[in-house]
C-alpha positions in Angstrom: -24.5 36.3 -84.2 -21.0 36.0 -82.8 -21.7 38.6 -80.2 -24.7 36.7 -79.0 -22.7 33.5 -78.7 -20.0 35.4 -76.8 -22.5 36.9 -74.4 -24.1 33.5 -73.7 -20.7 32.0 -73.0 -19.9 34.8 -70.6 -23.2 34.4 -68.8 -22.6 30.6 -68.4 -19.2 31.2 -67.1 -20.5 33.7 -64.5 -23.2 31.3 -63.3 -20.6 28.6 -63.0 -18.3 30.8 -60.9 -21.2 31.8 -58.6 -22.3 28.1 -58.2 -18.8 26.9 -57.3 -18.3 29.8 -54.9 -21.6 28.8 -53.1 -20.5 25.2 -52.8 -17.1 26.2 -51.4 -18.8 28.4 -48.8 -21.1 25.5 -47.7 -18.1 23.2 -47.2 -16.3 25.8 -45.1 -19.4 26.4 -42.9 -20.0 22.7 -42.1 -17.3 22.2 -39.5 -18.9 25.0 -37.5 -21.9 22.8 -36.8 -22.2 22.6 -33.0 -23.3 19.0 -33.2 -19.9 18.0 -34.6 -18.6 17.3 -31.1 -21.6 15.5 -29.8 -19.9 12.1 -30.2 -16.9 13.0 -28.1 -16.6 11.0 -24.8 -16.3 12.9 -21.6 -13.4 11.6 -19.5 -14.0 11.6 -15.7 -10.9 11.0 -13.5 -12.0 9.2 -10.3 -9.6 8.7 -7.4 -11.0 5.9 -5.2 -10.0 3.7 -2.3 -8.6 0.4 -3.6 -11.3 -1.6 -1.7 -13.8 -0.2 -4.2 -12.0 -1.8 -7.2 -14.4 -4.5 -8.1 -17.6 -2.6 -7.5 -16.4 0.4 -9.6 -15.2 -1.8 -12.4 -18.7 -3.4 -12.6 -20.4 0.0 -12.5 -18.0 1.4 -15.2 -19.0 -1.3 -17.7 -22.6 -0.1 -17.9 -22.2 3.5 -17.1 -19.6 4.4 -19.8 -21.8 3.0 -22.6 -25.0 4.5 -21.4 -23.6 8.0 -20.8 -20.9 8.3 -23.5 -18.2 8.8 -20.8 -14.8 7.3 -20.2 -14.4 6.7 -16.4 -10.7 6.5 -15.5 -10.0 5.1 -12.1 -6.9 5.8 -9.9 -7.1 3.2 -7.1 -5.0 3.1 -4.0 -4.7 4.0 -0.3 -6.8 7.0 0.6 -3.8 8.8 2.1 -1.7 8.3 -1.0 -4.5 9.5 -3.3 -5.0 12.6 -1.1 -1.3 13.4 -1.4 -1.5 13.1 -5.2 -4.4 15.5 -5.3 -2.4 17.9 -3.1 0.5 17.7 -5.6 -1.8 18.7 -8.5 -2.8 15.3 -10.0 -5.8 15.7 -12.4 -8.8 14.5 -10.4 -12.5 15.2 -10.9 -14.1 13.1 -8.2 -12.8 11.1 -5.3 -14.1 8.4 -2.9 -12.0 7.8 0.1 -12.3 5.3 2.9 -11.9 7.7 5.8 -13.1 11.2 6.7 -9.7 12.6 7.9 -8.2 12.7 4.4 -11.3 14.5 3.1 -11.1 17.0 6.0 -7.6 17.9 5.0 -8.6 18.6 1.4 -11.6 20.6 2.5 -9.6 22.8 4.9 -7.2 23.5 2.0 -10.2 24.7 -0.1 -9.9 22.0 -2.8 -13.5 20.6 -2.7 -16.3 21.9 -4.9 -18.7 23.6 -2.6 -21.7 21.5 -1.5 -20.5 18.2 -3.1 -19.2 16.3 -0.1 -21.3 13.4 1.0 -21.0 10.1 2.8 -21.6 7.4 0.2 -20.9 4.0 1.8 -20.1 2.2 5.0 -18.1 -1.0 5.7 -17.0 -3.2 8.6 -13.6 -4.5 9.7 -12.8 -8.2 9.9 -9.9 -10.4 11.0 -8.9 -12.9 8.3 -6.6 -15.8 8.7 -4.6 -18.2 6.5 -6.1 -21.5 5.5 -4.3 -23.4 8.3 -6.3 -21.4 10.9 -9.6 -22.9 9.8 -11.5 -23.8 13.0 -10.7 -20.5 14.7 -13.9 -19.0 13.3 -16.3 -17.7 15.9 -13.6 -16.7 18.5 -13.1 -13.1 19.6 -10.5 -11.2 17.6 -8.6 -10.5 20.8 -8.3 -14.2 21.7 -7.0 -15.1 18.3 -4.5 -12.3 18.0 -2.9 -13.2 21.4 -2.3 -16.8 20.6 1.3 -17.9 20.6 0.8 -19.5 17.2 0.1 -16.1 15.6 3.5 -14.8 14.6 2.7 -12.4 11.8 -0.2 -9.9 11.5 -0.8 -7.9 8.3 -2.2 -4.4 8.5 -2.4 -1.5 6.1 0.0 1.3 6.8 -2.0 3.6 9.1 -0.7 6.8 7.7 -2.0 6.1 4.2 -4.4 3.2 4.5 -7.6 3.8 6.5 -8.2 0.1 7.2 -4.8 0.0 8.9 -5.8 3.1 10.9 -9.1 1.4 12.0 -7.2 -1.8 12.8 -4.7 -0.1 15.1 -7.6 1.7 16.9 -9.2 -1.7 17.5 -6.0 -3.4 18.7 -5.4 -0.5 21.1 -9.0 -0.5 22.4 -8.8 -4.3 22.8 -5.6 -3.8 24.8 -3.3 -5.9 22.6 -1.6 -3.4 20.4 1.7 -3.2 22.3 1.8 -6.9 22.8 1.6 -7.7 19.1 3.3 -4.6 17.6 6.5 -6.6 16.9 4.5 -9.1 14.8 2.9 -6.5 12.5 3.7 -6.4 8.8 2.6 -3.2 7.2 1.2 -3.2 3.6 0.6 -0.5 1.0 -3.2 -1.2 0.9 -5.9 -3.7 1.9 -5.5 -5.8 -1.2 -1.9 -6.4 -0.3 -3.0 -7.4 3.2 -5.4 -9.9 1.6 -2.6 -11.3 -0.5 -0.3 -11.7 2.5 -2.8 -13.8 4.3 -4.0 -15.7 1.2 -0.5 -16.8 0.4 0.4 -17.6 4.0 3.0 -14.9 4.3 1.0 -13.6 7.3 -1.0 -15.6 9.7 -3.8 -13.1 10.1 -4.7 -9.6 8.8 -7.3 -6.9 9.1 -9.3 -5.9 6.0 -12.8 -4.6 5.2 -15.6 -7.1 4.9 -15.9 -6.2 1.2 -12.3 -7.2 0.6 -12.8 -10.5 2.4 -15.1 -11.6 -0.4 -12.0 -11.9 -2.6 -10.2 -14.4 -0.3 -9.1 -17.5 -2.2 -7.8 -19.8 0.6 -8.0 -17.6 3.7 -11.0 -17.4 6.0 -12.8 -14.7 7.9 -12.1 -15.5 11.6 -13.8 -12.6 13.5 -15.4 -9.2 13.1 -13.8 -6.3 15.0 -16.5 -4.7 17.3 -17.7 -1.4 15.9 -17.2 0.3 19.2 -13.4 -0.3 19.0 -12.8 1.9 16.0 -14.1 5.0 14.2 -17.1 4.4 12.0 -16.0 3.2 8.6 -17.4 5.7 6.1 -16.6 6.4 2.5 -17.0 10.1 1.8 -17.2 11.4 -1.8 -16.7 14.9 -3.3 -15.8 16.8 -6.4 -12.6 18.7 -6.8 -13.1 22.4 -7.2 -10.7 22.8 -10.1 -12.1 19.8 -12.0 -12.1 20.3 -15.8 -15.2 18.1 -16.1 -17.5 19.3 -13.4 -20.8 18.5 -15.2 -19.8 14.9 -16.2 -18.3 14.3 -12.7 -21.4 15.6 -11.0 -23.6 13.4 -13.1 -21.5 10.3 -12.2 -21.6 11.3 -8.5 -25.4 11.4 -8.6 -25.5 8.0 -10.3 -23.3 6.5 -7.5 -26.2 7.4 -5.1 -28.8 5.7 -7.2 -30.6 2.4 -6.4 -28.9 0.8 -9.4 -25.4 1.6 -8.1 -26.5 0.7 -4.5 -27.3 -2.8 -5.7 -23.8 -3.2 -7.1 -22.1 -1.9 -4.0 -24.2 -4.3 -1.7 -23.2 -7.2 -4.0 -19.6 -6.4 -3.2 -20.0 -6.1 0.6 -20.8 -2.4 1.1 -23.7 -0.7 2.7 -25.2 2.7 1.7 -24.5 5.4 4.2 -27.5 6.7 6.0 
């Protein structure tokens, strides 16, 4: 009788050990489930011309939530952003406001093959401080050469495409050398906008899209398109991007009708 009880106890103990071992094995295998990482957000580092700030921030609000991403924007002058990429800054996708900076990166072999495309276009306008109200409708050349205009804000041409386009226009209009001593150079178009809005500069050259942000200043004139290079915003992926698929998906979205509507709202046109 005792031997039967002892045998039964041993059998129960064995079954208990086997059951516990099986549970332990199941617990160890659970983390290996490939779906465990499905909720992780994909970070996409986007380097973009500062003139795109408002449009991209509006796009980010909807896109991040719908696509489980985290868009991180580095906004500034296109030349400055190009230099950062050349120095190894982590970038997945960029949108510049001029072709020459993209050409430089492409020649250096830093673009993902077949991803370069022209995304948007813009126009260049002359803005003036509030006190210049009434000058609207005059030619840019006639406004710039007035004796009352003592300070002209432009983006630094080496790093700010808007400044580069503005100097091209001033030269084509035949007034660059006459007004050069009056030019105040700024780090980007938003600083030009601020100089004019606060009255620290009489006039300035910015993109049409930026002029929508004026608080007290006015748009006085539009620079003729034949006085400067066509204003185009090229976009491309970086070859060494760590998030190629997520960046490519966002780049495709930026060409969609939904994104186009946002860009147009902020003063841009889709490139043709």
